Backbone as XML, in Angstrom:
<?xml version="1.0"?>
<chain id="A" units="angstrom">
  <residue number="1" name="MET">
    <atom name="N" x="-4.240" y="11.706" z="15.106"/>
    <atom name="CA" x="-3.872" y="10.533" z="14.769"/>
    <atom name="C" x="-2.233" y="10.175" z="14.936"/>
  </residue>
  <residue number="2" name="SER">
    <atom name="N" x="-1.673" y="9.314" z="16.045"/>
    <atom name="CA" x="-0.326" y="9.229" z="15.948"/>
    <atom name="C" x="0.208" y="7.517" z="15.524"/>
  </residue>
  <residue number="3" name="CYS">
    <atom name="N" x="0.500" y="7.641" z="14.101"/>
    <atom name="CA" x="0.952" y="6.428" z="14.110"/>
    <atom name="C" x="2.307" y="6.194" z="13.624"/>
  </residue>
  <residue number="4" name="LEU">
    <atom name="N" x="2.818" y="4.708" z="13.532"/>
    <atom name="CA" x="4.204" y="4.693" z="13.164"/>
    <atom name="C" x="4.282" y="3.475" z="12.598"/>
  </residue>
  <residue number="5" name="PHE">
    <atom name="N" x="4.319" y="3.624" z="11.093"/>
    <atom name="CA" x="4.784" y="2.967" z="9.556"/>
    <atom name="C" x="6.371" y="2.655" z="9.431"/>
  </residue>
  <residue number="6" name="HIS">
    <atom name="N" x="6.511" y="2.126" z="8.496"/>
    <atom name="CA" x="8.093" y="1.725" z="8.090"/>
    <atom name="C" x="8.356" y="1.633" z="6.742"/>
  </residue>
  <residue number="7" name="VAL">
    <atom name="N" x="9.295" y="2.149" z="6.326"/>
    <atom name="CA" x="9.807" y="2.689" z="5.046"/>
    <atom name="C" x="9.499" y="0.798" z="4.374"/>
  </residue>
  <residue number="8" name="GLY">
    <atom name="N" x="8.376" y="1.320" z="2.558"/>
    <atom name="CA" x="8.279" y="-0.036" z="2.468"/>
    <atom name="C" x="6.964" y="-0.717" z="2.399"/>
  </residue>
  <residue number="9" name="ASP">
    <atom name="N" x="5.901" y="-0.466" z="3.740"/>
    <atom name="CA" x="4.626" y="-0.431" z="4.192"/>
    <atom name="C" x="3.776" y="0.086" z="2.930"/>
  </residue>
  <residue number="10" name="THR">
    <atom name="N" x="3.146" y="-0.621" z="2.825"/>
    <atom name="CA" x="1.721" y="-0.209" z="2.305"/>
    <atom name="C" x="0.306" y="-0.449" z="3.021"/>
  </residue>
  <residue number="11" name="PRO">
    <atom name="N" x="0.248" y="0.382" z="3.922"/>
    <atom name="CA" x="-0.999" y="0.131" z="4.862"/>
    <atom name="C" x="-2.475" y="0.740" z="3.695"/>
  </residue>
  <residue number="12" name="PRO">
    <atom name="N" x="-3.220" y="0.157" z="4.197"/>
    <atom name="CA" x="-4.431" y="1.183" z="3.828"/>
    <atom name="C" x="-4.739" y="2.267" z="4.674"/>
  </residue>
  <residue number="13" name="PHE">
    <atom name="N" x="-5.072" y="3.360" z="4.555"/>
    <atom name="CA" x="-5.017" y="4.594" z="6.029"/>
    <atom name="C" x="-6.324" y="5.090" z="5.781"/>
  </residue>
  <residue number="14" name="HIS">
    <atom name="N" x="-7.290" y="4.620" z="6.902"/>
    <atom name="CA" x="-8.968" y="4.884" z="6.822"/>
    <atom name="C" x="-8.682" y="6.186" z="7.877"/>
  </residue>
  <residue number="15" name="VAL">
    <atom name="N" x="-8.587" y="7.406" z="7.305"/>
    <atom name="CA" x="-9.130" y="8.602" z="7.643"/>
    <atom name="C" x="-10.432" y="9.127" z="8.243"/>
  </residue>
  <residue number="16" name="LEU">
    <atom name="N" x="-10.669" y="9.748" z="9.045"/>
    <atom name="CA" x="-12.067" y="10.289" z="9.673"/>
    <atom name="C" x="-11.868" y="11.808" z="9.475"/>
  </residue>
  <residue number="17" name="LEU">
    <atom name="N" x="-12.482" y="12.116" z="8.075"/>
    <atom name="CA" x="-12.744" y="13.688" z="8.272"/>
    <atom name="C" x="-13.853" y="14.215" z="9.077"/>
  </residue>
  <residue number="18" name="GLN">
    <atom name="N" x="-13.581" y="15.040" z="9.723"/>
    <atom name="CA" x="-13.995" y="15.892" z="10.331"/>
    <atom name="C" x="-13.992" y="17.310" z="10.437"/>
  </residue>
  <residue number="19" name="ASP">
    <atom name="N" x="-15.490" y="18.312" z="11.004"/>
    <atom name="CA" x="-14.924" y="19.766" z="10.730"/>
    <atom name="C" x="-14.419" y="20.191" z="12.367"/>
  </residue>
  <residue number="20" name="CYS">
    <atom name="N" x="-14.346" y="21.055" z="12.654"/>
    <atom name="CA" x="-13.233" y="22.004" z="13.399"/>
    <atom name="C" x="-13.658" y="21.473" z="14.970"/>
  </residue>
  <residue number="21" name="ASP">
    <atom name="N" x="-14.734" y="20.922" z="14.749"/>
    <atom name="CA" x="-15.285" y="20.524" z="16.018"/>
    <atom name="C" x="-15.479" y="19.494" z="16.366"/>
  </residue>
  <residue number="22" name="GLY">
    <atom name="N" x="-15.097" y="18.603" z="15.675"/>
    <atom name="CA" x="-15.154" y="17.215" z="15.562"/>
    <atom name="C" x="-16.061" y="16.494" z="15.486"/>
  </residue>
  <residue number="23" name="THR">
    <atom name="N" x="-16.705" y="16.957" z="14.590"/>
    <atom name="CA" x="-17.966" y="16.340" z="14.107"/>
    <atom name="C" x="-17.278" y="15.615" z="12.712"/>
  </residue>
  <residue number="24" name="PRO">
    <atom name="N" x="-17.880" y="14.344" z="12.245"/>
    <atom name="CA" x="-17.531" y="13.673" z="10.962"/>
    <atom name="C" x="-18.167" y="14.580" z="10.290"/>
  </residue>
  <residue number="25" name="LEU">
    <atom name="N" x="-17.462" y="14.574" z="9.021"/>
    <atom name="CA" x="-17.966" y="15.068" z="7.965"/>
    <atom name="C" x="-18.674" y="14.236" z="6.721"/>
  </residue>
  <residue number="26" name="ALA">
    <atom name="N" x="-19.919" y="14.179" z="6.532"/>
    <atom name="CA" x="-20.148" y="13.018" z="5.614"/>
    <atom name="C" x="-19.942" y="13.630" z="4.019"/>
  </residue>
  <residue number="27" name="MET">
    <atom name="N" x="-19.517" y="12.590" z="3.630"/>
    <atom name="CA" x="-18.127" y="12.539" z="2.619"/>
    <atom name="C" x="-19.200" y="11.811" z="1.164"/>
  </residue>
  <residue number="28" name="ASP">
    <atom name="N" x="-20.736" y="11.165" z="1.624"/>
    <atom name="CA" x="-21.213" y="10.660" z="0.380"/>
    <atom name="C" x="-21.804" y="11.423" z="-0.453"/>
  </residue>
  <residue number="29" name="LEU">
    <atom name="N" x="-21.479" y="12.823" z="-0.152"/>
    <atom name="CA" x="-22.026" y="13.931" z="-1.677"/>
    <atom name="C" x="-20.609" y="14.871" z="-2.267"/>
  </residue>
  <residue number="30" name="ALA">
    <atom name="N" x="-19.264" y="14.318" z="-1.473"/>
    <atom name="CA" x="-18.763" y="14.779" z="-2.129"/>
    <atom name="C" x="-18.300" y="14.396" z="-3.595"/>
  </residue>
  <residue number="31" name="THR">
    <atom name="N" x="-17.564" y="15.411" z="-4.291"/>
    <atom name="CA" x="-17.038" y="15.054" z="-5.677"/>
    <atom name="C" x="-15.930" y="15.137" z="-5.624"/>
  </residue>
  <residue number="32" name="THR">
    <atom name="N" x="-15.248" y="15.443" z="-5.215"/>
    <atom name="CA" x="-13.483" y="15.217" z="-4.693"/>
    <atom name="C" x="-13.004" y="15.176" z="-3.379"/>
  </residue>
  <residue number="33" name="ILE">
    <atom name="N" x="-12.257" y="14.222" z="-2.904"/>
    <atom name="CA" x="-11.585" y="13.925" z="-1.925"/>
    <atom name="C" x="-10.427" y="13.248" z="-2.314"/>
  </residue>
  <residue number="34" name="ASP">
    <atom name="N" x="-9.415" y="13.975" z="-1.842"/>
    <atom name="CA" x="-7.991" y="14.078" z="-2.491"/>
    <atom name="C" x="-7.291" y="14.036" z="-0.880"/>
  </residue>
  <residue number="35" name="ILE">
    <atom name="N" x="-5.912" y="12.882" z="-0.789"/>
    <atom name="CA" x="-5.432" y="13.212" z="0.522"/>
    <atom name="C" x="-4.172" y="13.741" z="-0.396"/>
  </residue>
  <residue number="36" name="LYS">
    <atom name="N" x="-3.265" y="14.970" z="0.049"/>
    <atom name="CA" x="-1.922" y="15.348" z="0.223"/>
    <atom name="C" x="-1.516" y="14.840" z="0.814"/>
  </residue>
  <residue number="37" name="PHE">
    <atom name="N" x="0.044" y="14.109" z="0.611"/>
    <atom name="CA" x="1.274" y="13.804" z="1.170"/>
    <atom name="C" x="2.620" y="14.578" z="1.143"/>
  </residue>
  <residue number="38" name="ILE">
    <atom name="N" x="2.976" y="14.681" z="2.410"/>
    <atom name="CA" x="4.235" y="15.992" z="1.874"/>
    <atom name="C" x="5.128" y="14.788" z="2.770"/>
  </residue>
  <residue number="39" name="ALA">
    <atom name="N" x="6.934" y="14.183" z="2.128"/>
    <atom name="CA" x="7.730" y="13.688" z="2.768"/>
    <atom name="C" x="8.362" y="14.308" z="3.516"/>
  </residue>
  <residue number="40" name="PRO">
    <atom name="N" x="9.003" y="13.736" z="4.435"/>
    <atom name="CA" x="10.148" y="14.683" z="4.952"/>
    <atom name="C" x="11.146" y="15.413" z="4.747"/>
  </residue>
  <residue number="41" name="ASP">
    <atom name="N" x="11.179" y="15.288" z="2.839"/>
    <atom name="CA" x="12.248" y="15.437" z="2.408"/>
    <atom name="C" x="11.750" y="16.679" z="1.422"/>
  </residue>
  <residue number="42" name="GLY">
    <atom name="N" x="10.522" y="16.835" z="1.923"/>
    <atom name="CA" x="9.710" y="17.922" z="1.003"/>
    <atom name="C" x="9.045" y="17.544" z="-0.419"/>
  </residue>
  <residue number="43" name="ASP">
    <atom name="N" x="9.262" y="15.809" z="-0.702"/>
    <atom name="CA" x="8.387" y="15.803" z="-1.925"/>
    <atom name="C" x="7.308" y="15.654" z="-1.329"/>
  </residue>
  <residue number="44" name="THR">
    <atom name="N" x="6.464" y="15.401" z="-2.863"/>
    <atom name="CA" x="4.949" y="15.551" z="-2.408"/>
    <atom name="C" x="4.093" y="14.837" z="-3.291"/>
  </residue>
  <residue number="45" name="PHE">
    <atom name="N" x="3.166" y="14.036" z="-2.868"/>
    <atom name="CA" x="2.061" y="13.424" z="-3.781"/>
    <atom name="C" x="0.387" y="13.505" z="-3.671"/>
  </residue>
  <residue number="46" name="THR">
    <atom name="N" x="-0.246" y="13.106" z="-4.586"/>
    <atom name="CA" x="-1.506" y="13.234" z="-3.997"/>
    <atom name="C" x="-2.575" y="12.177" z="-4.393"/>
  </residue>
  <residue number="47" name="LYS">
    <atom name="N" x="-3.480" y="11.157" z="-3.473"/>
    <atom name="CA" x="-3.918" y="10.351" z="-3.930"/>
    <atom name="C" x="-5.923" y="10.461" z="-3.733"/>
  </residue>
  <residue number="48" name="THR">
    <atom name="N" x="-6.191" y="9.950" z="-4.283"/>
    <atom name="CA" x="-7.795" y="9.915" z="-4.180"/>
    <atom name="C" x="-8.398" y="9.289" z="-3.365"/>
  </residue>
  <residue number="49" name="ALA">
    <atom name="N" x="-9.098" y="9.178" z="-2.490"/>
    <atom name="CA" x="-9.561" y="8.536" z="-1.397"/>
    <atom name="C" x="-10.661" y="7.809" z="-2.236"/>
  </residue>
  <residue number="50" name="THR">
    <atom name="N" x="-11.140" y="7.028" z="-1.171"/>
    <atom name="CA" x="-12.588" y="6.273" z="-1.916"/>
    <atom name="C" x="-12.877" y="6.068" z="-0.447"/>
  </residue>
  <residue number="51" name="TYR">
    <atom name="N" x="-14.279" y="5.150" z="-0.474"/>
    <atom name="CA" x="-14.698" y="4.627" z="0.875"/>
    <atom name="C" x="-14.099" y="2.932" z="1.050"/>
  </residue>
  <residue number="52" name="PRO">
    <atom name="N" x="-14.160" y="2.835" z="2.618"/>
    <atom name="CA" x="-13.454" y="1.901" z="2.733"/>
    <atom name="C" x="-14.920" y="0.523" z="2.471"/>
  </residue>
  <residue number="53" name="ILE">
    <atom name="N" x="-14.403" y="-0.884" z="1.893"/>
    <atom name="CA" x="-15.625" y="-1.794" z="2.188"/>
    <atom name="C" x="-16.288" y="-1.706" z="2.737"/>
  </residue>
  <residue number="54" name="GLY">
    <atom name="N" x="-17.566" y="-1.787" z="2.414"/>
    <atom name="CA" x="-19.000" y="-1.389" z="3.381"/>
    <atom name="C" x="-19.558" y="-0.606" z="3.881"/>
  </residue>
  <residue number="55" name="GLY">
    <atom name="N" x="-18.763" y="0.780" z="3.706"/>
    <atom name="CA" x="-18.982" y="2.182" z="3.521"/>
    <atom name="C" x="-19.276" y="2.739" z="2.388"/>
  </residue>
  <residue number="56" name="ASP">
    <atom name="N" x="-20.080" y="3.935" z="2.601"/>
    <atom name="CA" x="-20.448" y="5.013" z="1.762"/>
    <atom name="C" x="-20.209" y="6.623" z="1.906"/>
  </residue>
  <residue number="57" name="GLY">
    <atom name="N" x="-19.582" y="6.451" z="3.130"/>
    <atom name="CA" x="-18.784" y="7.972" z="3.615"/>
    <atom name="C" x="-19.808" y="8.543" z="4.130"/>
  </residue>
  <residue number="58" name="SER">
    <atom name="N" x="-20.648" y="8.564" z="4.674"/>
    <atom name="CA" x="-21.883" y="9.293" z="5.252"/>
    <atom name="C" x="-21.433" y="9.398" z="6.798"/>
  </residue>
  <residue number="59" name="ASP">
    <atom name="N" x="-20.257" y="8.614" z="7.496"/>
    <atom name="CA" x="-19.520" y="8.556" z="8.584"/>
    <atom name="C" x="-18.420" y="9.157" z="8.265"/>
  </residue>
  <residue number="60" name="GLY">
    <atom name="N" x="-17.967" y="9.597" z="7.692"/>
    <atom name="CA" x="-16.863" y="10.746" z="7.667"/>
    <atom name="C" x="-15.582" y="9.653" z="7.086"/>
  </residue>
  <residue number="61" name="VAL">
    <atom name="N" x="-15.501" y="8.718" z="7.007"/>
    <atom name="CA" x="-14.733" y="7.957" z="6.906"/>
    <atom name="C" x="-14.030" y="7.661" z="5.269"/>
  </residue>
  <residue number="62" name="VAL">
    <atom name="N" x="-12.849" y="7.849" z="4.923"/>
    <atom name="CA" x="-12.188" y="7.090" z="3.657"/>
    <atom name="C" x="-11.263" y="6.575" z="4.057"/>
  </residue>
  <residue number="63" name="GLU">
    <atom name="N" x="-10.730" y="5.882" z="2.905"/>
    <atom name="CA" x="-9.510" y="5.058" z="2.622"/>
    <atom name="C" x="-8.762" y="5.296" z="1.305"/>
  </residue>
  <residue number="64" name="VAL">
    <atom name="N" x="-7.771" y="5.692" z="2.107"/>
    <atom name="CA" x="-6.790" y="6.074" z="0.753"/>
    <atom name="C" x="-5.307" y="4.427" z="1.020"/>
  </residue>
  <residue number="65" name="LEU">
    <atom name="N" x="-5.191" y="4.014" z="-0.267"/>
    <atom name="CA" x="-4.425" y="2.987" z="-0.519"/>
    <atom name="C" x="-2.848" y="3.391" z="-1.078"/>
  </residue>
  <residue number="66" name="ILE">
    <atom name="N" x="-1.981" y="2.855" z="-0.247"/>
    <atom name="CA" x="-0.728" y="3.128" z="-0.091"/>
    <atom name="C" x="0.277" y="2.183" z="-1.321"/>
  </residue>
  <residue number="67" name="ALA">
    <atom name="N" x="0.716" y="2.792" z="-2.205"/>
    <atom name="CA" x="1.510" y="1.843" z="-3.011"/>
    <atom name="C" x="2.876" y="1.683" z="-2.673"/>
  </residue>
  <residue number="68" name="ALA">
    <atom name="N" x="3.120" y="0.070" z="-3.246"/>
    <atom name="CA" x="5.074" y="0.163" z="-2.995"/>
    <atom name="C" x="5.733" y="1.193" z="-3.255"/>
  </residue>
  <residue number="69" name="GLY">
    <atom name="N" x="6.602" y="1.845" z="-2.532"/>
    <atom name="CA" x="7.776" y="2.715" z="-2.565"/>
    <atom name="C" x="7.395" y="4.161" z="-2.612"/>
  </residue>
  <residue number="70" name="GLU">
    <atom name="N" x="5.944" y="4.510" z="-2.114"/>
    <atom name="CA" x="5.423" y="5.732" z="-1.435"/>
    <atom name="C" x="5.439" y="6.152" z="-0.404"/>
  </residue>
  <residue number="71" name="LEU">
    <atom name="N" x="5.916" y="5.440" z="0.885"/>
    <atom name="CA" x="6.273" y="5.360" z="1.623"/>
    <atom name="C" x="7.700" y="5.060" z="1.824"/>
  </residue>
  <residue number="72" name="ASP">
    <atom name="N" x="8.874" y="6.238" z="1.194"/>
    <atom name="CA" x="10.041" y="5.608" z="0.976"/>
    <atom name="C" x="10.880" y="6.593" z="1.935"/>
  </residue>
  <residue number="73" name="VAL">
    <atom name="N" x="10.701" y="7.541" z="2.649"/>
    <atom name="CA" x="11.817" y="8.300" z="3.321"/>
    <atom name="C" x="11.214" y="8.023" z="4.616"/>
  </residue>
  <residue number="74" name="VAL">
    <atom name="N" x="11.996" y="7.682" z="5.571"/>
    <atom name="CA" x="12.233" y="8.307" z="7.158"/>
    <atom name="C" x="12.074" y="9.322" z="7.621"/>
  </residue>
  <residue number="75" name="GLY">
    <atom name="N" x="10.962" y="9.642" z="8.758"/>
    <atom name="CA" x="10.929" y="11.014" z="9.253"/>
    <atom name="C" x="9.596" y="11.223" z="9.401"/>
  </residue>
  <residue number="76" name="THR">
    <atom name="N" x="9.154" y="12.106" z="9.649"/>
    <atom name="CA" x="8.009" y="12.868" z="10.003"/>
    <atom name="C" x="6.796" y="13.237" z="8.995"/>
  </residue>
  <residue number="77" name="TRP">
    <atom name="N" x="6.099" y="12.916" z="8.434"/>
    <atom name="CA" x="5.229" y="12.767" z="6.948"/>
    <atom name="C" x="3.896" y="13.573" z="7.396"/>
  </residue>
  <residue number="78" name="VAL">
    <atom name="N" x="3.668" y="14.372" z="6.645"/>
    <atom name="CA" x="2.297" y="15.211" z="6.960"/>
    <atom name="C" x="1.317" y="14.559" z="5.608"/>
  </residue>
  <residue number="79" name="MET">
    <atom name="N" x="-0.362" y="14.331" z="5.923"/>
    <atom name="CA" x="-1.547" y="14.514" z="4.854"/>
    <atom name="C" x="-2.226" y="15.190" z="5.344"/>
  </residue>
  <residue number="80" name="GLN">
    <atom name="N" x="-2.887" y="15.900" z="4.340"/>
    <atom name="CA" x="-4.014" y="16.338" z="4.239"/>
    <atom name="C" x="-5.084" y="16.616" z="3.730"/>
  </residue>
  <residue number="81" name="PRO">
    <atom name="N" x="-6.345" y="16.186" z="3.988"/>
    <atom name="CA" x="-7.427" y="16.274" z="2.832"/>
    <atom name="C" x="-7.863" y="17.596" z="1.997"/>
  </residue>
  <residue number="82" name="PHE">
    <atom name="N" x="-8.460" y="17.235" z="1.187"/>
    <atom name="CA" x="-8.939" y="18.350" z="0.339"/>
    <atom name="C" x="-10.238" y="17.615" z="-0.152"/>
  </residue>
  <residue number="83" name="VAL">
    <atom name="N" x="-11.208" y="18.621" z="0.256"/>
    <atom name="CA" x="-12.452" y="17.884" z="-0.341"/>
    <atom name="C" x="-13.463" y="18.982" z="-0.802"/>
  </residue>
  <residue number="84" name="VAL">
    <atom name="N" x="-14.298" y="18.461" z="-1.801"/>
    <atom name="CA" x="-15.004" y="19.198" z="-2.559"/>
    <atom name="C" x="-16.966" y="18.864" z="-2.268"/>
  </residue>
  <residue number="85" name="LEU">
    <atom name="N" x="-17.356" y="19.866" z="-1.473"/>
    <atom name="CA" x="-18.669" y="19.121" z="-1.384"/>
    <atom name="C" x="-19.726" y="20.204" z="-1.942"/>
  </residue>
  <residue number="86" name="PRO">
    <atom name="N" x="-21.430" y="19.780" z="-1.956"/>
    <atom name="CA" x="-21.950" y="20.929" z="-2.651"/>
    <atom name="C" x="-22.073" y="21.884" z="-1.911"/>
  </residue>
  <residue number="87" name="ASP">
    <atom name="N" x="-21.723" y="22.311" z="-0.893"/>
    <atom name="CA" x="-21.965" y="23.460" z="-0.349"/>
    <atom name="C" x="-20.201" y="24.235" z="0.207"/>
  </residue>
  <residue number="88" name="TRP">
    <atom name="N" x="-19.468" y="23.368" z="-0.029"/>
    <atom name="CA" x="-18.233" y="24.224" z="0.480"/>
    <atom name="C" x="-17.251" y="22.688" z="-0.179"/>
  </residue>
  <residue number="89" name="SER">
    <atom name="N" x="-16.007" y="23.801" z="-0.263"/>
    <atom name="CA" x="-14.634" y="22.997" z="-0.603"/>
    <atom name="C" x="-13.298" y="23.508" z="0.083"/>
  </residue>
  <residue number="90" name="GLY">
    <atom name="N" x="-12.269" y="22.964" z="0.283"/>
    <atom name="CA" x="-11.299" y="23.317" z="0.796"/>
    <atom name="C" x="-10.644" y="22.329" z="1.709"/>
  </residue>
  <residue number="91" name="HIS">
    <atom name="N" x="-9.360" y="22.540" z="2.318"/>
    <atom name="CA" x="-8.599" y="21.660" z="2.938"/>
    <atom name="C" x="-9.097" y="21.352" z="4.604"/>
  </residue>
  <residue number="92" name="LEU">
    <atom name="N" x="-8.902" y="20.401" z="4.985"/>
    <atom name="CA" x="-9.284" y="19.923" z="6.471"/>
    <atom name="C" x="-7.556" y="20.181" z="7.149"/>
  </residue>
  <residue number="93" name="SER">
    <atom name="N" x="-8.079" y="19.246" z="8.254"/>
    <atom name="CA" x="-6.590" y="20.106" z="9.533"/>
    <atom name="C" x="-5.495" y="18.361" z="9.160"/>
  </residue>
  <residue number="94" name="SER">
    <atom name="N" x="-4.680" y="19.201" z="9.100"/>
    <atom name="CA" x="-3.500" y="18.218" z="8.521"/>
    <atom name="C" x="-3.539" y="16.904" z="9.535"/>
  </residue>
  <residue number="95" name="ILE">
    <atom name="N" x="-2.825" y="15.989" z="9.368"/>
    <atom name="CA" x="-2.686" y="14.610" z="9.897"/>
    <atom name="C" x="-0.907" y="13.842" z="10.075"/>
  </residue>
  <residue number="96" name="VAL">
    <atom name="N" x="-0.395" y="14.252" z="11.154"/>
    <atom name="CA" x="0.619" y="14.180" z="11.048"/>
    <atom name="C" x="0.981" y="12.257" z="11.339"/>
  </residue>
  <residue number="97" name="PHE">
    <atom name="N" x="2.022" y="11.433" z="10.798"/>
    <atom name="CA" x="2.584" y="10.558" z="11.074"/>
    <atom name="C" x="4.012" y="10.412" z="10.890"/>
  </residue>
  <residue number="98" name="LYS">
    <atom name="N" x="4.374" y="8.943" z="11.400"/>
    <atom name="CA" x="6.325" y="8.737" z="11.205"/>
    <atom name="C" x="6.312" y="7.709" z="10.617"/>
  </residue>
  <residue number="99" name="VAL">
    <atom name="N" x="7.385" y="7.903" z="9.369"/>
    <atom name="CA" x="8.075" y="6.201" z="8.884"/>
    <atom name="C" x="9.281" y="6.261" z="9.420"/>
  </residue>
  <residue number="100" name="VAL">
    <atom name="N" x="9.721" y="4.925" z="9.589"/>
    <atom name="CA" x="10.816" y="4.375" z="10.350"/>
    <atom name="C" x="11.415" y="3.350" z="9.715"/>
  </residue>
  <residue number="101" name="ALA">
    <atom name="N" x="12.472" y="3.307" z="9.501"/>
    <atom name="CA" x="13.475" y="1.987" z="9.410"/>
    <atom name="C" x="12.872" y="0.839" z="9.650"/>
  </residue>
  <residue number="102" name="PRO">
    <atom name="N" x="12.584" y="-0.069" z="8.683"/>
    <atom name="CA" x="12.484" y="-1.390" z="9.377"/>
    <atom name="C" x="14.078" y="-2.084" z="10.166"/>
  </residue>
  <residue number="103" name="ILE">
    <atom name="N" x="14.144" y="-3.130" z="10.883"/>
    <atom name="CA" x="15.417" y="-3.655" z="11.601"/>
    <atom name="C" x="16.109" y="-4.446" z="10.609"/>
  </residue>
  <residue number="104" name="PHE">
    <atom name="N" x="15.678" y="-4.483" z="9.268"/>
    <atom name="CA" x="16.582" y="-5.445" z="8.574"/>
    <atom name="C" x="15.664" y="-5.482" z="7.195"/>
  </residue>
</chain>
């Protein structure tokens, strides 16, 4: 995913969780779906993902809501999902995105 956001944006991130061969992972049986964020300055925070409106997680799509002030540093950010499923738990591939300053 290659995305560009601005400092102060509050986007809902819709994240497709996939296994290593690109197959969507059904999240409807997950007991934990966390998305870990690392800012360019090294600060970190974790958000609990939910299902988008009308979704049930069976398609691997989850949503993370960003609050005002969380995307507050210009630069390259990394987010990484951590999931707990009945037969497996662990981290999935990292997703990189950019945050830039607004024009004013």
